[in-house]
C-alpha atoms as one frame of an Amber mdcrd trajectory, in Angstrom:
protein
  19.526 -54.223 -42.069  20.535 -56.232 -39.844  24.284 -55.647 -40.009  25.514
 -52.410 -38.420  29.176 -50.008 -39.917  31.780 -51.974 -37.304  30.320 -55.016
 -37.262  32.721 -58.829 -38.428  31.543 -60.290 -41.225  32.985 -63.532 -43.482
  32.020 -63.492 -46.578  29.741 -66.961 -48.217  29.716 -66.542 -51.608  31.493
 -64.568 -54.108  35.439 -64.785 -55.468  36.643 -63.809 -51.367  34.339 -67.031
 -50.289  36.287 -67.255 -46.239  37.248 -63.884 -45.824  36.674 -61.894 -42.648
  36.801 -58.075 -41.837  35.520 -55.123 -40.689  32.007 -53.439 -42.140  33.390
 -49.301 -43.291  30.173 -49.059 -44.988  26.089 -49.710 -45.033  24.408 -49.007
 -47.832  20.363 -50.310 -47.301  18.889 -49.264 -50.043  21.472 -50.885 -52.509
  21.806 -53.812 -50.167  25.309 -53.619 -50.041  28.408 -53.735 -47.623  31.869
 -52.472 -48.039  33.931 -54.352 -46.447  37.600 -53.557 -45.462  40.113 -55.643
 -47.502  37.121 -57.517 -49.057  36.505 -57.547 -52.945  39.040 -54.650 -53.034
  38.959 -52.796 -56.948  41.894 -50.400 -58.390  41.804 -47.347 -60.289  43.573
 -45.459 -62.350  44.097 -41.966 -62.165  45.098 -39.394 -64.737  47.929 -37.032
 -63.739  45.769 -33.529 -63.077  48.897 -31.342 -63.947  51.759 -31.582 -66.017
  54.531 -32.327 -63.148  51.918 -34.655 -61.013  52.375 -38.735 -61.860  49.159
 -39.982 -62.454  47.766 -42.885 -58.923  46.293 -46.353 -58.775  44.156 -46.264
 -56.430  42.337 -49.359 -54.504  38.948 -49.753 -53.126  36.599 -52.036 -51.169
  33.808 -52.439 -53.401  30.353 -53.432 -51.909  29.050 -56.593 -51.880  25.398
 -58.054 -51.236  24.524 -58.712 -47.910  23.301 -61.832 -48.589  26.670 -63.058
 -49.688  28.011 -62.138 -45.981  26.667 -63.406 -42.199  27.456 -61.759 -38.957
  30.620 -63.896 -37.433  29.344 -63.304 -33.239  31.556 -61.747 -30.693  30.963
 -64.318 -28.325  31.072 -67.643 -29.824  33.309 -66.181 -32.782  30.910 -68.437
 -35.078  29.120 -67.557 -37.796  25.204 -66.320 -37.511  21.959 -64.878 -37.808
  20.849 -62.475 -36.065  18.215 -62.401 -34.004  15.832 -59.596 -32.118  15.654
 -59.792 -28.453  14.121 -57.553 -26.170  15.993 -56.115 -22.617  14.021 -56.416
 -19.401  15.644 -54.059 -17.470  15.898 -51.185 -19.960  13.414 -52.094 -21.980
  16.122 -51.533 -25.650  15.178 -53.698 -28.443  19.418 -55.255 -28.951  20.549
 -57.358 -31.754  21.546 -60.999 -30.110  23.144 -64.454 -31.649  21.374 -66.966
 -32.782  23.504 -69.724 -31.656  24.847 -68.394 -28.512  22.466 -65.749 -27.206
  25.045 -63.089 -26.359  24.308 -59.186 -27.392  26.036 -58.528 -30.536
């Protein structure tokens, strides 16, 4: 999976199309990501004790990875991810396809 926790992404399809957000959680087995402020669902919880009140909890539900694109921190455009090797350290790194900067 090319998207990691902490990346900034833009939604390309669905009800939140055009919105951007930061990745909170990555679920590689399901090909899904949770993004803060995107695909927010609400859940009603019943009170546990008589003196407590019920609650309404809002949380971001995971969305398909195919519906999001990563935003390059250098050029600010949505891009695909290229895998490059740093010639000095011989370490693999992710790079922007448009401006060739490391992500």
